[in-house]
N, C-alpha and C positions, 0 to 999 in steps of 0.2 A: 246485293245478291252475290257479288264476288269479293266480299270483305275478307279480312284476315281469318275470321272464324271458319270460312269455307275450307281452309287448308289445315285445320286442326283435326287431329285423329279423334276417334270416338273416346279413346282413353283420356286424352287431354280434356275434352269437353266434360267427361265424367269426373275427372279430378277437380276441375274448376267448379263444377256443381257441388261436389262433395265439400270443398273448402268453403263455398258459400253457405252450405247447409250447416256446417260446423260453426261458422261465425254467427249465423242466425240463431242457432240453439244457445250459443254462449251468451249472446245479447239478451235472449229471452230469459235465461237463467239469472243474469244480472239484474234485469228489470223485476223479476219475481222476488229476488232478494231485497231490492230497494222497497218494493211494496210491503213485504213482510216487516222490514225494519221500521218503515213508516207506521205500520199498524201497531208495532210494539210501542213506539213513542206515543201514539195517540192513546193507547190503552193506559200507559203510565200517567198521562195528563188527565185521563178520565177520573182518576182518583181525586184530582184537584178540581176539575170542571166537569160536572155530570152532562153537559151538553154533548160531549164527545160520545155519549152512549149510543146515539143513532149511527154514528160512523162505524163504531165497533160492530154493531149488529149487522150493518150492511156488509162489512168486510167478512164477517163470520158466514153470512148467507152466501156470499161470493165463493168462499173457500169450500163450503158444503156442495155447491153446484159444481165447482171445479173437480172436487174429489169424486163426486157421483159420475161425472163424465169420464174421468180417467178410469174409474172402476169398470164402467160399461165398455170402454175401449179394451181394457185388459181382458175382460170376460170374452168379448167378441174374438179377440186374437187367440185366446186359448181354444175356443171352438174351431177356429180356422186351423190351428196347429194340429188338433186332434183329427180333423177331417183330412188334412194333408198326410198324416201318418197312414190313414186308411187308403188313400189314393196312391201313395208313393210306390206301392208294389206294382201298380199298373203303368206308371209313367217313368220318365227319365229321372233316375235317382239323383244325378248330379244337380240338375236344375231344381228339383224338389228340395234337396238338402240346402242349397243356397238360399232358396226362398224361406225355408224354415229358420235358417240362421238370422236372416233379416227380421223376421217376425219376432223371434226370440230376443233379439236386441231391442226391438221396440217394446216388448213386454217388460224387459228389464228397466228400460227408461221410464215406462209408466209406473212401475213399482216404486222406483226412486221418487218420482214426482208425487205419488200418493203419500209416501211416507214423509215427504217434506211438508205436505199440507197438513 
């Protein structure tokens, strides 16, 4: 209850959380690249051994599902941004603009992910 985290400011806690989130995203990106590289190696081996065909199909199906989910997230965030534009006139603009920037950052991230798939 009275550990060192009790004496940390909100900014310090937020910075620590941000650093954790950045590291988590970096690791996820590395894992995704490893998966893609592995898929490419399996696809090359498929020409030699047709047994790999089922693996390639499963991975292609996975990529389709992943792409569809990212596109749905992207579309939902666009709807939220449009709604926030409508509401922004009535509410605190500073907080609204901050929220919109966060959502736009997520939209850009999703766009990059969709393009990588």
